[in-house]
Each structure stands twice: as C-alpha cells, then as structure tokens.
VMD Tcl script that draws the C-alpha trace (Angstrom):
set ca {
  {42.57 5.40 -10.35}
  {45.04 3.61 -12.60}
  {45.50 0.04 -13.70}
  {47.78 -2.35 -11.75}
  {50.74 -1.48 -13.99}
  {50.42 2.20 -13.19}
  {49.33 3.23 -16.68}
  {46.67 5.90 -17.03}
  {45.03 7.91 -19.80}
  {45.78 11.63 -20.06}
  {45.72 14.44 -22.59}
  {49.09 14.59 -24.33}
  {48.26 16.86 -27.28}
  {45.64 19.49 -28.03}
  {45.02 21.41 -31.25}
  {42.45 24.15 -31.77}
  {41.22 25.99 -34.83}
  {38.47 28.43 -35.77}
  {36.82 28.64 -39.16}
  {34.79 31.00 -41.30}
  {32.65 30.10 -44.28}
  {30.04 27.40 -44.67}
  {29.60 23.80 -45.72}
  {27.77 22.67 -48.86}
  {25.97 20.27 -46.54}
  {24.06 23.26 -45.16}
  {22.15 23.38 -48.48}
  {21.12 19.73 -48.36}
  {17.29 19.61 -48.56}
  {17.34 16.82 -45.98}
  {18.42 19.39 -43.38}
  {15.07 21.16 -43.72}
  {13.16 17.89 -43.50}
  {15.13 16.74 -40.46}
  {14.83 20.07 -38.65}
  {11.09 20.29 -39.40}
  {10.52 16.86 -37.88}
  {12.65 17.83 -34.90}
  {10.80 21.01 -33.95}
  {7.23 20.21 -35.07}
  {6.12 18.68 -31.72}
  {7.21 21.88 -29.96}
  {5.65 24.36 -32.40}
  {8.93 26.11 -33.12}
  {9.29 27.92 -36.46}
  {12.10 27.19 -38.89}
  {14.70 29.79 -39.85}
  {13.80 29.75 -43.52}
  {16.35 32.48 -44.24}
  {19.24 30.37 -42.95}
  {18.02 27.26 -44.73}
  {17.76 29.17 -48.01}
  {21.19 30.78 -47.65}
  {22.97 27.59 -46.66}
  {24.42 28.79 -43.37}
  {26.37 26.53 -41.05}
  {29.16 23.98 -41.17}
  {29.36 20.20 -40.84}
  {31.46 18.78 -38.04}
  {33.03 16.19 -40.29}
  {34.39 18.86 -42.63}
  {35.54 21.05 -39.76}
  {37.42 18.35 -37.87}
  {38.82 15.96 -40.49}
  {41.87 18.04 -41.40}
  {42.78 18.80 -37.80}
  {42.61 15.11 -36.92}
  {45.04 14.28 -39.72}
  {47.34 16.99 -38.43}
  {47.15 15.75 -34.83}
  {47.96 12.08 -35.49}
  {50.69 10.32 -37.45}
  {49.93 7.26 -39.54}
  {51.67 5.01 -37.00}
  {49.45 6.21 -34.12}
  {46.30 4.05 -34.26}
  {43.28 5.28 -32.35}
  {41.10 2.91 -30.30}
  {38.33 5.35 -29.36}
  {36.93 8.51 -30.96}
  {34.34 10.65 -29.18}
  {32.72 13.66 -30.83}
  {31.21 16.09 -28.32}
  {29.07 19.09 -29.29}
  {26.29 21.39 -28.13}
  {25.06 23.19 -31.28}
  {23.46 20.65 -33.67}
  {25.40 19.51 -36.73}
  {24.17 20.47 -40.20}
  {24.56 16.95 -41.57}
  {21.50 14.98 -40.44}
  {21.14 11.25 -40.79}
  {24.88 10.48 -41.01}
  {26.69 10.34 -37.66}
  {29.75 12.57 -37.94}
  {31.55 10.58 -35.25}
  {31.55 7.52 -37.51}
  {32.60 9.59 -40.52}
  {35.47 11.12 -38.56}
  {36.74 7.67 -37.60}
  {37.92 7.43 -41.22}
  {40.19 10.44 -40.65}
  {42.34 8.77 -37.99}
  {44.67 5.75 -38.11}
  {43.16 2.50 -36.88}
  {39.56 1.39 -36.58}
  {38.28 3.13 -33.47}
  {35.03 2.68 -31.63}
  {33.25 5.98 -32.36}
  {30.25 7.72 -30.85}
  {29.00 11.19 -29.88}
  {28.08 13.01 -26.67}
  {25.55 15.86 -26.84}
  {22.63 17.52 -25.01}
  {24.85 18.30 -22.03}
  {25.83 21.87 -22.84}
  {29.44 22.73 -22.08}
  {29.60 19.77 -19.68}
  {29.69 17.41 -22.69}
  {33.42 18.00 -23.19}
  {34.19 16.84 -19.65}
  {31.80 13.90 -20.02}
  {33.63 12.77 -23.15}
  {36.97 12.82 -21.32}
  {35.46 10.96 -18.37}
  {34.11 8.27 -20.70}
  {37.50 7.97 -22.42}
  {39.18 7.36 -19.07}
  {36.55 4.80 -18.08}
  {36.94 2.96 -21.39}
  {40.71 2.88 -20.92}
  {40.26 1.17 -17.57}
  {38.45 -1.71 -19.31}
  {41.70 -2.50 -21.12}
  {40.27 -1.71 -24.57}
  {41.86 1.67 -25.21}
  {45.45 2.87 -25.32}
  {44.82 5.98 -27.40}
  {41.60 8.00 -27.55}
  {40.71 11.17 -29.42}
  {38.07 13.60 -28.19}
  {36.77 16.03 -30.81}
  {35.00 19.15 -29.52}
  {33.07 21.06 -32.19}
  {30.69 23.99 -32.45}
  {29.13 25.66 -35.48}
  {27.31 28.95 -35.41}
  {23.94 28.33 -37.08}
  {20.68 27.17 -35.52}
  {18.07 26.49 -38.20}
  {15.00 27.06 -36.03}
  {13.80 29.65 -33.54}
  {14.58 28.30 -30.06}
  {12.03 28.44 -27.26}
  {14.38 30.58 -25.17}
  {17.67 32.47 -25.44}
  {20.50 30.35 -26.87}
  {24.12 31.45 -27.01}
  {25.74 30.60 -30.33}
  {29.48 30.78 -31.03}
  {30.90 33.72 -32.92}
  {32.80 31.38 -35.25}
  {32.84 27.72 -36.16}
  {35.53 25.98 -34.10}
  {37.08 22.59 -33.38}
  {39.43 21.34 -30.66}
  {41.11 17.93 -30.88}
  {42.31 16.33 -27.63}
  {44.63 13.34 -28.02}
  {44.57 11.13 -24.92}
  {47.23 8.44 -24.56}
  {48.22 5.78 -22.11}
  {51.09 6.96 -19.96}
  {52.93 5.92 -16.83}
  {52.36 9.42 -15.45}
  {49.32 10.01 -13.21}
  {46.14 9.86 -15.26}
  {43.69 12.67 -15.79}
  {40.80 12.94 -13.37}
  {37.36 14.28 -14.29}
  {34.66 15.12 -11.77}
  {31.17 16.45 -12.44}
  {28.75 17.80 -9.84}
  {25.15 18.72 -10.51}
  {23.45 21.40 -8.44}
  {26.50 23.14 -6.98}
  {25.18 25.91 -4.71}
  {28.10 28.27 -5.29}
  {30.29 27.08 -8.19}
  {32.65 30.06 -7.98}
  {33.31 29.36 -4.30}
  {33.75 25.64 -5.02}
  {36.36 26.39 -7.71}
  {38.24 28.79 -5.41}
  {38.39 26.09 -2.73}
  {39.54 23.54 -5.30}
  {42.28 25.89 -6.50}
  {43.55 26.31 -2.94}
  {43.59 22.53 -2.55}
  {45.59 22.11 -5.76}
  {48.17 24.67 -4.68}
  {50.07 27.41 -6.55}
  {52.14 24.93 -8.57}
  {49.05 24.03 -10.64}
  {48.00 26.19 -13.59}
  {44.23 26.67 -13.41}
  {42.00 27.43 -16.42}
  {38.39 28.35 -15.76}
  {35.54 28.91 -18.17}
  {33.10 31.83 -18.53}
  {31.06 32.58 -15.45}
  {33.85 31.35 -13.20}
  {36.54 33.86 -14.19}
  {34.62 37.11 -13.89}
  {33.52 37.16 -17.55}
  {29.86 36.71 -18.53}
  {28.60 33.20 -19.17}
  {28.65 31.56 -21.71}
  {31.31 33.52 -23.66}
  {32.09 34.04 -27.35}
  {32.91 30.38 -27.96}
  {30.73 28.75 -25.31}
  {31.71 25.15 -26.08}
  {35.28 25.20 -27.38}
  {36.74 28.41 -25.95}
  {37.97 26.91 -22.68}
  {39.59 24.01 -24.52}
  {41.28 26.29 -27.03}
  {42.88 27.95 -24.00}
  {44.04 24.51 -22.86}
  {45.56 23.87 -26.30}
  {47.52 27.11 -25.95}
  {48.79 26.14 -22.49}
  {49.56 22.46 -22.98}
  {53.28 22.10 -23.79}
  {54.31 20.13 -26.85}
  {56.76 18.08 -24.75}
  {56.46 16.77 -21.18}
  {59.73 18.35 -20.03}
  {59.03 21.09 -17.53}
  {55.29 20.54 -17.75}
  {53.38 22.02 -14.82}
  {50.22 20.39 -13.49}
  {47.10 21.72 -15.20}
  {43.52 21.98 -13.99}
  {40.40 23.00 -15.91}
  {36.98 23.99 -14.54}
  {33.76 24.75 -16.38}
  {30.18 25.45 -15.33}
  {27.03 25.08 -17.42}
  {24.39 27.32 -15.86}
  {21.53 25.86 -17.89}
  {22.10 22.40 -16.43}
  {23.74 23.47 -13.16}
  {26.71 21.16 -13.77}
  {30.18 22.01 -12.43}
  {32.92 20.00 -14.16}
  {36.61 19.79 -13.34}
  {39.64 18.17 -14.95}
  {43.06 17.66 -13.38}
  {46.23 16.78 -15.27}
  {48.83 16.17 -12.53}
}
mol new
graphics top color blue
foreach p $ca { graphics top sphere $p radius 0.5 }
foreach p [lrange $ca 0 end-1] q [lrange $ca 1 end] { graphics top cylinder $p $q radius 0.2 }
display resetview
C-alpha cells in the first residue's frame, strides 16, 4: 500500500560490518547490578567470569560510525529504530536514543527486542507503517548483535561468533514500496517459502535465512547474518536493480517473516 501520490518507503542502502574487541562499557559496575536484578526472579546465575573480564560490546559504539558513513549531513532522518536480540551491555541508557545523535536531523528513536530474528522484519514493518502516517520520509533501521551473555540462560541460546551491525537506510521513493509480512505458527515454513518463491518468479533474487536454506538454524550470526547478505546484494544504484525478496524464520517463536523489494 502506498500513499495517494504513489510514494512508498523502501530500503535504498545497506551497510554491514563485523567487529572484534570489547567496549569499556562492559566493565561498568552497573552492568552487574542490572543483570543481577534481571535474572534474580528466575534463579539464574551470573557469569562472573565475563563480568570480571569485561566481555561484550555496546550497540552505541558498534553502530555510531557506520551510521555516519551511511548518511550525508544533508540527509536528515525522521525515524531511527534499533533492533536486537542479544542484550546490550549498556544498561539504563537507551542506545536507540544515543544513536539518534549520530545521524542528521532529530529523529523519533526507539528499540525493538524480545522477538528473536523476527525483530529485524518487525522494525522494517513499523518503519513502513510510520511512513504511511505522513511523518517519515527517511528512516534508519539499525540491526545489532554482540556476543556476550552475562548470565547462564535457562536453556540453549545461540550467540553470534562476532559482534556485528547492519544499517538499513529506508527512503521515500516513487518506486513500489517494500512489503513485510509476518506469520506466527507456520506449519511448514520451508514449504511456504518455496511456494512464495514460485509466486515471485525467477526474476526475483531470493535470500533466505538459516533453517530455510538447508543450513542449521540459527547460524553463525543469527540476527545480522541474513541482512549482511542483503547488504552485499543490494546495488549501490537503482539502474539494473532486480527485485529482491528476503525470508527468515525464528524457530523459538515460530514466526516466519518475509520482505519484498519489487
């Protein structure tokens, strides 16, 4: 769906980067206090070794430089959404608000989390919905994952091999807008994606995440890996651009998400 003038929001640029090292924020004593309060009701032990070593990276530090690289000073941003799965190591200070200082303009900023790998698609869906209100001509979606969990989880948790960030710049365009769909409880997600691919036709380049492409779920970079692939495939200029489609499935939540860029 587009507005009456035919303008829609779509991804026009994507940058991806992986990082080693750690953030000084990981040694902040408030991280231990925050994590203790978080896990105490569930009886989960802290990872005292990680807290003592200062392991992990803050999303503000990871993403700020890439945002400055992605946007010129004359490209004001109206909306910034930070999406993540692994918790940040900077408690008490929303990184989405801090990152709004790293882009031109004064964007509305918030975060999406607790949705596994589906959070990236949710963030794009919310950006498109906000555009349709008339309050957004340029949005930035920041996808971030860092590789340290400072407590023992109740069950198996897949952590990324490296810290990583992907920046998706979404702009108003007269071309067909991006479309995001999310389905909970898909009986056979692999079959659903195959049927979707047939519907799209061979002219569309299809990217699928772990568990849908024959590789084990959730993959080495469970949150950003699929979107780093998109950054590699998205042309820098619209000339000769083929339609793109992206599909991801979060098995923990049973959510199948798809994105089309006609």
